[in-house]
All heavy atoms as an XYZ file, in Angstrom:
884
protein
N       0.835     -1.183     -0.003
C       0.026      0.006     -0.001
C       0.868      1.242      0.007
O       1.862      1.325      0.721
C      -0.913      0.009      1.226
C      -1.738      1.228      1.325
S      -2.803      1.172      2.799
C      -3.404      2.856      2.757
N       0.509      2.218     -0.807
C       1.224      3.508     -0.835
C       0.773      4.365      0.318
O      -0.383      4.419      0.658
C       0.940      4.241     -2.149
O       1.361      3.398     -3.250
C       1.633      5.565     -2.217
N       1.713      4.963      0.968
C       1.375      5.933      2.072
C       0.720      7.161      1.482
O       0.879      7.486      0.328
C       2.692      6.334      2.804
O       3.290      5.219      3.384
N      -0.068      7.795      2.350
C      -0.659      9.105      1.999
C      -0.213     10.150      2.978
O      -0.344      9.935      4.197
C      -2.192      9.030      1.955
O      -2.588      8.010      1.032
C      -2.807     10.372      1.574
N       0.353     11.249      2.459
C       0.721     12.366      3.320
C      -0.373     13.401      3.204
O      -0.793     13.802      2.108
C       2.025     12.980      2.884
C       2.439     14.186      3.736
S       3.952     14.964      3.247
C       5.104     13.730      3.828
N      -0.862     13.875      4.362
C      -1.896     14.897      4.433
C      -1.227     16.148      4.967
O      -0.430     16.105      5.902
C      -3.007     14.490      5.388
C      -3.791     13.259      4.922
C      -3.305     12.006      5.158
C      -5.001     13.462      4.270
C      -4.041     10.908      4.723
C      -5.724     12.365      3.829
C      -5.237     11.090      4.086
O      -5.955      9.983      3.649
N      -1.563     17.294      4.336
C      -1.039     18.528      4.803
C      -1.363     19.691      3.889
O      -2.335     19.615      3.097
N      -0.538     20.675      3.903
C      -0.701     21.880      3.090
C       0.569     22.032      2.271
O       1.646     22.038      2.789
C      -0.948     23.108      3.962
C      -2.278     22.936      4.750
C      -1.009     24.395      3.124
C      -2.486     23.961      5.831
N       0.395     22.146      0.976
C       1.496     22.186      0.004
C       2.625     23.120      0.352
O       3.802     22.808      0.245
C       0.951     22.471     -1.399
C       1.956     22.387     -2.471
C       1.324     22.569     -3.850
C       0.113     23.430     -3.917
N      -0.413     23.599     -5.207
N       2.310     24.324      0.807
C       3.307     25.362      1.014
C       3.935     25.386      2.427
O       4.685     26.248      2.786
C       2.722     26.743      0.735
C       2.416     26.901     -0.750
O       3.075     26.301     -1.591
N       1.381     27.636     -1.049
N       3.595     24.400      3.264
C       4.118     24.303      4.606
C       5.559     23.881      4.605
O       5.925     22.885      3.946
C       3.259     23.321      5.397
S       3.943     22.859      7.022
N       6.427     24.521      5.331
C       7.847     24.195      5.373
C       8.134     22.804      5.924
O       9.000     22.084      5.411
C       8.642     25.213      6.215
C       8.768     26.570      5.507
O       8.627     26.623      4.282
O       8.994     27.580      6.184
N       7.351     22.384      6.920
C       7.519     21.046      7.465
C       7.141     20.004      6.455
O       7.755     18.955      6.366
C       6.736     20.888      8.774
O       7.081     21.953      9.683
C       7.016     19.564      9.466
N       6.063     20.253      5.713
C       5.642     19.334      4.647
C       6.745     19.236      3.606
O       7.097     18.127      3.160
C       4.341     19.860      3.981
C       3.168     19.755      4.924
C       4.090     19.099      2.653
C       2.694     18.365      5.222
N       7.359     20.361      3.227
C       8.427     20.306      2.250
C       9.609     19.460      2.752
O      10.180     18.683      1.979
C       8.899     21.730      1.957
C       7.859     22.536      1.149
C       8.321     23.971      0.984
C       7.249     24.769      0.294
N       7.574     26.197      0.176
N       9.954     19.570      4.018
C      11.033     18.768      4.595
C      10.669     17.279      4.561
O      11.517     16.427      4.225
C      11.332     19.233      5.991
C      12.007     20.571      6.097
C      12.147     21.014      7.534
C      12.610     22.471      7.614
N      12.596     22.982      8.988
N       9.432     16.977      4.956
C       9.005     15.568      4.962
C       8.966     15.001      3.580
O       9.380     13.845      3.345
C       7.662     15.458      5.632
N       8.498     15.775      2.614
C       8.442     15.293      1.223
C       9.833     15.051      0.666
O      10.087     14.054     -0.009
C       7.666     16.272      0.374
C       6.183     16.315      0.717
C       5.423     17.280     -0.156
N       5.033     16.578     -1.389
C       4.230     17.058     -2.272
N       3.670     18.244     -2.142
N       3.905     16.339     -3.330
N      10.788     15.953      1.029
C      12.159     15.764      0.607
C      12.706     14.487      1.203
O      13.394     13.692      0.514
C      12.987     16.972      0.967
O      12.495     18.129      0.296
C      14.442     16.814      0.636
N      12.497     14.245      2.503
C      13.002     13.065      3.125
C      12.443     11.818      2.499
O      13.196     10.852      2.190
C      12.636     13.099      4.634
C      13.304     12.008      5.435
C      14.451     12.132      6.139
C      12.857     10.633      5.610
N      14.783     10.931      6.746
C      13.821     10.023      6.422
C      11.795      9.914      5.130
C      13.711      8.646      6.803
C      11.677      8.596      5.499
C      12.626      7.981      6.325
N      11.146     11.777      2.234
C      10.530     10.623      1.600
C      11.155     10.392      0.204
O      11.442      9.256     -0.163
C       9.018     10.811      1.494
C       8.257     10.737      2.823
C       6.802     11.156      2.629
C       8.372      9.402      3.493
N      11.311     11.446     -0.582
C      11.898     11.317     -1.912
C      13.318     10.785     -1.816
O      13.719      9.876     -2.599
C      11.879     12.651     -2.639
N      14.123     11.317     -0.907
C      15.493     10.890     -0.758
C      15.616      9.444     -0.308
O      16.619      8.787     -0.549
C      16.228     11.810      0.271
C      16.493     13.176     -0.253
C      17.098     14.131      0.779
O      17.093     13.765      1.988
O      17.473     15.254      0.368
N      14.571      8.934      0.354
C      14.604      7.547      0.836
C      13.732      6.607     -0.028
O      13.462      5.476      0.372
C      14.120      7.532      2.309
C      15.124      8.137      3.239
N      15.202      9.512      3.429
C      16.138      7.595      3.931
C      16.206      9.746      4.267
N      16.796      8.612      4.587
N      13.366      7.102     -1.183
C      12.640      6.249     -2.158
C      11.276      5.778     -1.707
O      10.814      4.678     -2.076
N      10.608      6.565     -0.897
C       9.277      6.177     -0.379
C       8.191      6.773     -1.310
O       8.089      7.979     -1.473
C       9.076      6.693      1.042
C       7.705      6.300      1.558
C      10.170      6.138      1.996
N       7.380      5.871     -1.871
C       6.230      6.289     -2.682
C       5.119      6.756     -1.788
O       4.854      6.100     -0.745
C       5.789      5.172     -3.612
N       4.477      7.829     -2.154
C       3.327      8.290     -1.355
C       2.439      9.157     -2.229
O       2.848      9.704     -3.270
C       3.826      9.079     -0.161
C       4.458     10.400     -0.530
C       3.740     11.605     -0.537
C       5.805     10.441     -0.862
C       4.357     12.774     -0.915
C       6.416     11.637     -1.252
C       5.684     12.787     -1.261
O       6.289     13.963     -1.632
N       1.226      9.302     -1.809
C       0.262     10.201     -2.408
C       0.214     11.422     -1.521
O       0.425     11.277     -0.275
C      -1.103      9.590     -2.528
C      -1.163      8.421     -3.533
O      -0.484      8.504     -4.566
O      -1.820      7.431     -3.223
N      -0.084     12.560     -2.070
C      -0.206     13.774     -1.250
C      -1.634     14.342     -1.321
O      -2.222     14.452     -2.384
C       0.759     14.864     -1.744
C       0.732     16.102     -0.872
C       1.307     16.061      0.360
C       0.115     17.252     -1.280
C       1.241     17.198      1.222
C       0.071     18.378     -0.494
C       0.648     18.350      0.758
N      -2.187     14.545     -0.172
C      -3.524     15.103     -0.027
C      -3.459     16.495      0.627
O      -3.097     16.560      1.831
C      -4.432     14.184      0.819
C      -5.815     14.679      0.983
N      -6.864     14.208      0.246
C      -6.317     15.602      1.833
C      -7.964     14.874      0.665
N      -7.631     15.697      1.596
N      -3.682     17.508     -0.149
C      -3.638     18.901      0.394
C      -5.024     19.209      0.939
O      -5.967     19.457      0.191
C      -3.300     19.841     -0.742
C      -3.060     21.264     -0.260
O      -3.657     21.645      0.775
O      -2.320     22.022     -0.900
N      -5.155     19.191      2.260
C      -6.455     19.422      2.826
C      -6.913     20.850      2.844
O      -8.025     21.145      3.157
C      -6.657     18.763      4.207
C      -5.583     18.881      5.256
C      -5.252     20.121      5.743
C      -4.966     17.768      5.727
C      -4.272     20.224      6.679
C      -4.012     17.882      6.689
C      -3.656     19.099      7.208
O      -2.688     19.201      8.120
N      -6.022     21.723      2.424
C      -6.441     23.106      2.290
C      -7.240     23.256      0.992
O      -8.234     24.000      0.942
C      -5.254     24.070      2.289
C      -5.666     25.484      2.502
C      -4.549     26.274      3.176
C      -5.083     27.566      3.661
N      -4.078     28.299      4.419
N      -6.849     22.543     -0.065
C      -7.584     22.640     -1.334
C      -8.565     21.498     -1.492
O      -9.653     21.698     -2.055
C      -6.592     22.679     -2.508
O      -5.826     21.509     -2.575
N      -8.227     20.298     -1.024
C      -9.091     19.141     -1.240
C     -10.029     18.891     -0.069
O     -10.983     18.070     -0.141
C      -8.267     17.896     -1.530
N      -9.787     19.551      1.087
C     -10.587     19.370      2.275
C     -10.227     18.075      3.077
O      -9.347     17.312      2.657
N     -10.911     17.946      4.127
C     -10.724     16.752      5.034
C     -12.079     16.503      5.658
O     -12.854     17.427      5.860
C      -9.644     17.011      6.093
C      -9.228     15.738      6.820
C     -10.042     18.113      7.063
C      -8.314     14.873      6.030
N     -12.398     15.274      5.888
C     -13.725     14.935      6.471
C     -13.629     14.563      7.927
O     -12.555     14.185      8.419
C     -14.405     13.860      5.655
C     -13.620     12.562      5.592
O     -13.513     11.898      6.623
O     -13.094     12.279      4.501
N     -14.767     14.657      8.589
C     -14.848     14.385     10.002
C     -14.481     12.944     10.321
O     -13.810     12.633     11.314
C     -16.251     14.742     10.560
N     -14.874     12.027      9.426
C     -14.597     10.601      9.690
C     -13.081     10.352      9.719
O     -12.589      9.607     10.589
C     -15.271      9.714      8.646
N     -12.342     10.987      8.856
C     -10.884     10.819      8.823
C     -10.279     11.404     10.101
O      -9.443     10.771     10.731
C     -10.296     11.484      7.582
O     -10.838     10.873      6.431
C      -8.784     11.385      7.577
N     -10.722     12.585     10.467
C     -10.191     13.215     11.700
C     -10.540     12.350     12.915
O      -9.678     12.187     13.834
C     -10.714     14.614     11.875
C     -10.173     15.639     10.912
C     -10.923     16.987     11.033
C      -8.692     15.871     11.109
N     -11.736     11.823     12.995
C     -12.097     10.935     14.126
C     -11.246      9.701     14.142
O     -10.825      9.248     15.231
C     -13.583     10.591     14.071
C     -14.511     11.700     14.567
C     -15.927     11.201     14.854
N     -16.561     10.823     13.614
C     -17.237     11.626     12.786
N     -17.333     12.903     13.105
N     -17.862     11.177     11.739
N     -11.003      9.077     12.963
C     -10.138      7.898     12.910
C      -8.764      8.213     13.419
O      -8.198      7.463     14.248
C     -10.112      7.353     11.464
C      -9.316      6.089     11.325
C      -9.431      5.454      9.940
N      -8.805      6.275      8.921
C      -7.479      6.277      8.637
N      -6.661      5.487      9.310
N      -7.000      7.034      7.671
N      -8.166      9.312     12.932
C      -6.817      9.689     13.397
C      -6.827      9.946     14.897
O      -5.926      9.509     15.605
C      -6.365     10.964     12.662
C      -6.115     10.820     11.239
C      -5.977      9.618     10.485
C      -5.914     11.855     10.291
N      -5.691      9.951      9.179
C      -5.645     11.270      9.026
C      -5.943     13.244     10.389
C      -5.454     12.044      7.881
C      -5.726     14.035      9.251
C      -5.471     13.417      8.010
N      -7.847     10.662     15.366
C      -7.921     10.973     16.790
C      -8.006      9.710     17.624
O      -7.470      9.577     18.704
C      -9.117     11.885     17.090
N      -8.709      8.693     17.114
C      -8.838      7.397     17.799
C      -7.482      6.682     17.884
O      -7.275      5.871     18.794
N      -6.578      6.967     16.926
C      -5.297      6.278     16.898
C      -4.225      7.061     17.676
O      -3.517      6.521     18.493
C      -4.844      6.078     15.433
C      -5.826      5.088     14.740
C      -3.407      5.526     15.377
C      -5.634      5.055     13.261
N      -4.146      8.393     17.393
C      -3.065      9.186     18.010
C      -3.513     10.168     19.081
O      -2.725     10.714     19.830
C      -2.252      9.982     16.920
C      -1.638      9.044     15.944
C      -3.096     11.033     16.282
N      -4.820     10.367     19.178
C      -5.393     11.338     20.136
C      -5.565     12.720     19.494
O      -4.736     13.167     18.732
N      -6.708     13.345     19.797
C      -7.005     14.660     19.219
C      -5.987     15.686     19.648
O      -5.719     16.631     18.903
C      -8.424     15.090     19.494
C      -8.725     15.360     20.947
C      -9.238     14.512     21.837
C      -8.505     16.594     21.650
N      -9.342     15.085     23.072
C      -8.901     16.375     22.998
C      -7.995     17.812     21.288
C      -8.848     17.410     23.947
C      -7.911     18.849     22.239
C      -8.336     18.610     23.551
N      -5.442     15.511     20.858
C      -4.481     16.491     21.362
C      -3.226     16.539     20.476
O      -2.591     17.615     20.363
C      -4.056     16.158     22.814
C      -5.180     16.157     23.817
C      -5.860     14.786     23.976
O      -5.716     13.928     23.076
O      -6.528     14.619     24.975
N      -2.852     15.421     19.888
C      -1.694     15.360     19.008
C      -2.002     16.036     17.686
O      -1.173     16.725     17.112
C      -1.287     13.920     18.782
C      -0.198     13.775     17.722
C      -0.744     13.286     20.093
N      -3.249     15.895     17.218
C      -3.633     16.441     15.892
C      -3.847     17.943     15.930
O      -3.540     18.619     14.924
C      -4.960     15.800     15.446
C      -4.910     14.345     15.027
C      -6.301     13.836     14.754
C      -4.023     14.189     13.832
N      -4.354     18.474     17.011
C      -4.630     19.921     17.068
C      -3.366     20.724     17.267
O      -2.692     20.587     18.272
C      -5.652     20.182     18.150
C      -6.084     21.642     18.274
C      -6.837     22.098     17.038
C      -6.994     21.780     19.521
N      -3.081     21.554     16.311
C      -1.853     22.375     16.378
C      -2.165     23.691     17.108
O      -2.567     24.694     16.526
C      -1.379     22.697     14.940
C      -0.076     23.487     14.937
O       0.511     23.711     16.001
N       0.344     23.898     13.776
N      -1.994     23.658     18.414
C      -2.281     24.829     19.251
C      -1.209     25.934     19.080
O      -1.439     27.072     19.459
C      -2.364     24.408     20.709
C      -3.525     23.493     21.041
C      -3.429     23.012     22.466
N      -4.346     21.973     22.809
C      -5.429     22.143     23.589
N      -5.662     23.279     24.168
N      -6.197     21.114     23.816
N      -0.059     25.568     18.540
C       1.044     26.543     18.398
C       0.911     27.378     17.149
O       1.584     28.374     17.031
C       2.380     25.811     18.425
N       0.064     26.966     16.225
C      -0.028     27.675     14.958
C      -0.787     28.961     15.046
O      -1.554     29.218     15.995
N      -0.573     29.825     14.082
C      -1.205     31.135     14.081
C      -2.728     31.054     13.948
O      -3.447     31.894     14.524
C      -0.646     32.048     12.941
O      -0.812     31.413     11.708
C       0.836     32.322     13.175
N      -3.235     30.074     13.236
C      -4.678     29.955     13.047
C      -5.349     29.674     14.417
O      -6.365     30.322     14.748
C      -5.027     28.824     12.070
O      -4.341     29.084     10.848
C      -6.507     28.757     11.795
N      -4.797     28.771     15.181
C      -5.379     28.469     16.510
C      -5.233     29.634     17.425
O      -6.178     30.035     18.135
C      -4.738     27.213     17.124
C      -5.314     26.848     18.444
C      -6.465     26.071     18.513
C      -4.751     27.276     19.637
C      -7.055     25.765     19.732
C      -5.295     26.964     20.865
C      -6.473     26.200     20.904
N      -4.029     30.242     17.451
C      -3.802     31.353     18.356
C      -4.674     32.555     18.062
O      -4.974     33.352     18.949
C      -2.319     31.761     18.321
C      -1.401     30.712     18.926
C      -0.031     31.227     19.175
N       0.514     32.149     18.193
C       1.384     31.855     17.263
N       1.884     30.656     17.165
N       1.817     32.768     16.416
N      -5.142     32.709     16.805
C      -6.002     33.815     16.420
C      -7.447     33.625     16.817
O      -8.244     34.573     16.750
C      -5.921     34.043     14.906
N      -7.784     32.398     17.252
C      -9.178     32.141     17.681
C      -9.557     32.978     18.898
O      -8.708     33.267     19.729
C      -9.372     30.639     17.995
C      -9.305     29.667     16.859
C      -9.322     28.251     17.450
C     -10.427     29.837     15.891
N     -10.838     33.295     19.034
C     -11.267     33.926     20.274
C     -11.038     32.986     21.435
O     -11.107     31.753     21.310
C     -12.772     34.162     20.069
C     -13.060     33.929     18.611
C     -11.888     33.104     18.069
N     -10.843     33.571     22.611
C     -10.571     32.742     23.827
C     -11.712     31.749     24.066
O     -11.470     30.626     24.533
C     -10.383     33.642     25.059
C      -9.068     34.349     24.980
O      -8.168     33.937     24.243
O      -8.901     35.356     25.724
N     -12.940     32.110     23.756
C     -14.058     31.177     23.991
C     -13.955     29.943     23.123
O     -14.324     28.841     23.548
C     -15.397     31.837     23.654
O     -15.376     32.395     22.312
C     -15.712     32.980     24.654
N     -13.386     30.068     21.903
C     -13.166     28.888     21.065
C     -12.047     28.008     21.548
O     -12.028     26.795     21.337
C     -12.890     29.304     19.582
C     -14.126     29.839     18.884
O     -15.244     29.669     19.405
O     -13.944     30.428     17.829
N     -11.058     28.648     22.204
C      -9.893     27.901     22.719
C     -10.152     27.233     24.070
O      -9.355     26.407     24.495
C      -8.677     28.817     22.795
C      -8.194     29.311     21.445
C      -6.878     30.056     21.589
C      -7.112     31.539     21.757
N      -5.928     32.324     21.678
N     -11.248     27.634     24.702
C     -11.522     27.115     26.066
C     -12.309     25.782     25.982
O     -13.063     25.590     25.043
C     -12.338     28.143     26.836
N     -12.102     24.955     27.015
C     -12.899     23.747     27.175
C     -12.928     22.855     25.907
O     -13.989     22.351     25.481
C     -14.345     24.059     27.582
C     -14.395     24.880     28.855
O     -13.615     24.581     29.777
O     -15.200     25.820     28.954
N     -11.786     22.633     25.372
C     -11.709     21.785     24.138
C     -11.712     20.323     24.503
O     -11.024     19.853     25.372
C     -10.440     22.127     23.324
C     -10.511     23.568     22.855
C     -10.309     21.185     22.142
C      -9.303     24.008     22.040
N     -12.631     19.593     23.845
C     -12.675     18.168     23.914
C     -12.550     17.645     22.476
O     -12.327     18.439     21.562
C     -13.937     17.675     24.572
C     -15.230     18.117     23.830
O     -15.144     18.643     22.724
O     -16.303     17.932     24.426
N     -12.633     16.344     22.282
C     -12.418     15.770     20.963
C     -13.405     16.354     19.923
O     -13.035     16.705     18.806
C     -12.545     14.263     20.993
C     -12.271     13.636     19.631
C     -12.171     12.124     19.652
O     -11.689     11.574     20.628
O     -12.617     11.513     18.704
N     -14.699     16.426     20.303
C     -15.689     16.911     19.350
C     -15.429     18.351     18.939
O     -15.510     18.720     17.758
C     -17.099     16.765     19.950
N     -15.046     19.152     19.892
C     -14.796     20.573     19.641
C     -13.512     20.703     18.784
O     -13.422     21.486     17.869
C     -14.679     21.378     20.917
C     -14.549     22.895     20.688
C     -14.624     23.670     21.998
C     -14.539     25.136     21.787
N     -14.621     25.886     23.078
N     -12.484     19.914     19.135
C     -11.257     19.944     18.364
C     -11.485     19.557     16.900
O     -10.960     20.218     15.964
C     -10.216     19.028     19.009
N     -12.247     18.548     16.697
C     -12.553     18.120     15.331
C     -13.323     19.160     14.565
O     -13.033     19.456     13.397
C     -13.259     16.722     15.304
C     -12.264     15.633     15.705
C     -13.905     16.420     13.937
C     -12.845     14.288     15.969
N     -14.303     19.821     15.237
C     -15.041     20.893     14.609
C     -14.138     22.059     14.210
O     -14.259     22.605     13.117
C     -16.187     21.376     15.546
N     -13.177     22.376     15.099
C     -12.227     23.448     14.811
C     -11.354     23.079     13.618
O     -11.107     23.909     12.756
C     -11.362     23.760     16.037
C     -12.021     24.467     17.199
C     -11.077     24.474     18.417
C     -12.432     25.899     16.820
N     -10.863     21.839     13.592
C      -9.960     21.411     12.496
C     -10.712     21.334     11.165
O     -10.166     21.617     10.111
C      -9.286     20.116     12.841
C      -8.263     20.227     13.974
S      -7.377     18.691     14.337
C      -8.563     17.815     15.350
N     -11.978     20.982     11.214
C     -12.820     20.962     10.016
C     -13.013     22.350      9.460
O     -12.929     22.595      8.252
C     -14.156     20.319     10.232
C     -14.196     18.780     10.350
C     -15.544     18.329     10.823
C     -13.841     18.141      9.024
N     -13.269     23.306     10.380
C     -13.469     24.706      9.975
C     -12.179     25.371      9.506
O     -12.187     26.229      8.657
C     -14.082     25.482     11.135
N     -11.054     24.951     10.099
C      -9.775     25.559      9.760
C      -8.726     24.451      9.670
O      -8.004     24.180     10.616
N      -8.606     23.809      8.525
C      -7.646     22.692      8.362
C      -6.181     23.121      8.711
O      -5.397     22.238      9.015
C      -7.751     22.315      6.873
C      -9.116     22.789      6.480
C      -9.382     23.995      7.261
N      -5.863     24.359      8.696
C      -4.529     24.811      9.088
C      -4.265     24.497     10.572
O      -3.117     24.520     11.001
C      -4.345     26.276      8.828
O      -4.407     26.555      7.465
N      -5.316     24.128     11.296
C      -5.123     23.793     12.707
C      -4.722     22.368     12.936
O      -4.498     21.900     14.044
C      -6.384     24.108     13.509
C      -6.564     25.606     13.791
S      -7.928     25.931     14.896
C      -9.148     26.443     13.665
N      -4.670     21.588     11.819
C      -4.225     20.184     11.930
C      -2.716     20.186     11.856
O      -2.128     20.772     10.961
C      -4.791     19.323     10.746
C      -6.335     19.415     10.727
C      -4.331     17.893     10.911
C      -6.932     18.838      9.466
N      -2.084     19.550     12.843
C      -0.621     19.500     12.852
C      -0.154     18.777     11.575
O      -0.787     17.832     11.091
C      -0.126     18.727     14.058
C       1.356     18.855     14.249
C       1.751     18.351     15.630
C       3.234     18.623     15.824
N       3.677     18.202     17.147
N       0.955     19.260     11.035
C       1.426     18.755      9.765
C       2.826     18.194      9.870
O       3.623     18.722     10.647
C       1.430     19.894      8.722
C       0.041     20.437      8.486
C       0.071     21.616      7.510
N       0.770     22.803      7.924
C       0.281     23.784      8.674
N      -0.941     23.713      9.131
N       0.996     24.783      8.986
N       3.119     17.200      9.016
C       2.148     16.432      8.192
C       1.519     15.312      8.997
O       2.000     14.994     10.090
C       3.119     15.834      7.123
C       4.381     15.663      7.802
C       4.494     16.841      8.751
N       0.482     14.772      8.426
C      -0.072     13.505      8.931
C       0.253     12.470      7.850
O      -0.143     12.665      6.662
C      -1.586     13.581      9.158
C      -2.111     12.205      9.562
C      -1.945     14.622     10.232
N       0.986     11.433      8.185
C       1.373     10.410      7.216
C       0.709      9.122      7.611
O       0.881      8.616      8.669
C       2.863     10.234      7.190
C       3.401      9.251      6.154
C       3.139      9.785      4.721
C       4.867      9.003      6.329
N      -0.178      8.670      6.725
C      -0.880      7.396      6.895
C      -0.129      6.327      6.065
O      -0.215      6.387      4.846
C      -2.337      7.551      6.457
C      -3.158      6.308      6.708
O      -2.600      5.218      6.951
O      -4.392      6.408      6.625
N       0.521      5.410      6.776
C       1.288      4.378      6.035
C       0.473      3.136      5.712
O       0.950      2.251      5.069
C       2.534      3.958      6.858
O       2.045      3.245      8.002
C       3.384      5.136      7.238
N      -0.733      3.143      6.162
C      -1.582      1.930      6.040
C      -1.543      1.082      7.298
O      -2.437      0.317      7.565
N      -0.448      1.195      8.049
C      -0.352      0.445      9.315
C      -0.176      1.350     10.509
O      -0.371      0.902     11.609
C       0.873     -0.522      9.231
O       2.039      0.176      8.980
C       0.670     -1.600      8.190
N       0.185      2.592     10.259
C       0.359      3.539     11.339
C       0.075      4.970     10.896
O       0.098      5.217      9.686
C       1.824      3.464     11.961
O       1.871      4.168     13.146
C       2.857      3.965     10.991
N      -0.165      5.841     11.818
C      -0.345      7.246     11.560
C       0.810      8.008     12.236
O       0.959      7.850     13.462
C      -1.690      7.750     12.134
C      -2.866      6.988     11.545
C      -1.869      9.253     11.899
C      -3.120      7.162     10.051
N       1.528      8.759     11.503
C       2.628      9.584     12.056
C       2.220     11.021     11.910
O       1.829     11.478     10.820
C       3.922      9.346     11.282
C       4.437      7.897     11.294
C       5.545      7.751     10.276
C       4.922      7.544     12.704
N       2.296     11.785     13.007
C       1.929     13.191     13.012
C       3.144     14.027     13.296
O       3.853     13.801     14.254
C       0.807     13.446     14.075
C       0.425     14.949     14.050
C      -0.430     12.565     13.801
N       3.363     14.999     12.421
C       4.583     15.837     12.529
C       5.706     15.127     11.756
O       5.534     14.005     11.339
N       6.808     15.834     11.596
C       7.895     15.247     10.888
C       9.120     15.138     11.738
O       9.650     16.138     12.224
C       8.230     16.018      9.619
C       9.499     15.489      8.941
C       9.549     14.201      8.445
C      10.612     16.296      8.802
C      10.681     13.712      7.852
C      11.747     15.827      8.203
C      11.797     14.529      7.724
N       9.551     13.889     12.009
C      10.785     13.621     12.709
C      11.430     12.465     11.905
O      10.871     11.376     11.814
C      10.508     13.193     14.132
C      10.017     14.325     15.001
C       9.899     13.940     16.429
C       9.422     15.123     17.226
N       8.259     14.831     18.034
N      12.591     12.738     11.282
C      13.216     11.706     10.505
C      13.410     10.390     11.228
O      13.204      9.327     10.658
C      14.616     12.324     10.146
C      14.400     13.799     10.171
C      13.363     14.016     11.305
N      13.749     10.432     12.533
C      13.933      9.234     13.295
C      12.617      8.429     13.379
O      12.627      7.190     13.303
C      14.437      9.521     14.692
C      15.861     10.053     14.686
O      16.548      9.928     13.647
O      16.308     10.564     15.735
N      11.487      9.130     13.547
C      10.226      8.429     13.644
C       9.845      7.795     12.289
O       9.290      6.684     12.280
C       9.137      9.400     14.072
N      10.123      8.472     11.195
C       9.857      7.922      9.852
C      10.696      6.686      9.679
O      10.213      5.661      9.191
C      10.175      8.962      8.785
C       9.011      9.930      8.487
C       8.186     10.384      9.505
C       8.835     10.410      7.228
C       7.160     11.280      9.238
C       7.779     11.279      6.953
C       6.994     11.733      7.970
O       5.964     12.618      7.667
N      11.985      6.736     10.020
C      12.868      5.594      9.875
C      12.432      4.450     10.757
O      12.372      3.237     10.329
C      14.292      5.960     10.175
N      12.010      4.725     12.003
C      11.546      3.703     12.941
C      10.307      3.024     12.483
O      10.063      1.865     12.824
C      11.362      4.335     14.336
N       9.510      3.759     11.652
C       8.264      3.172     11.128
C       8.517      2.284      9.902
O       7.625      1.779      9.292
C       7.296      4.274     10.760
N       9.805      2.151      9.552
C      10.172      1.259      8.472
C      10.114      1.917      7.069
O      10.136      1.297      6.069
N      10.057      3.280      7.089
C      10.059      3.996      5.817
C      11.465      4.185      5.294
O      12.390      4.393      6.091
C       9.402      5.357      6.034
C       7.951      5.333      6.488
C       7.469      6.729      6.904
C       7.056      4.770      5.393
N      11.611      4.098      4.040
C      12.912      4.366      3.449
C      13.790      3.147      3.364
O      13.509      2.113      3.944
N      14.850      3.327      2.611
C      15.757      2.215      2.385
C      17.021      2.384      3.218
O      17.305      3.381      3.745
C      16.091      2.133      0.919
O      16.437      3.390      0.381
């Protein structure tokens, strides 16, 4: 199965991860959720595997620009609603290898997941 990388094309972290995958001969599809969107079922599946806290990028400018009421009392349902409304709030990249979900880019984690030669 080919891996799928989810993210935003112009993100610097995405560019680094894509470069790493190319350098290590890893085939993958790219899903730009800023232009192609993302659905609630996918976010719920990821949250069930890695936890919504891992998926929600609280450090990004999109999240930080939210009103305090939107940032308060976040649970999984609210986090998913926020990420659906603003996909830039999803931590990048999300790499679905078919057997695991990797969130963020760390070369050691990619290697440990058996990616690359």
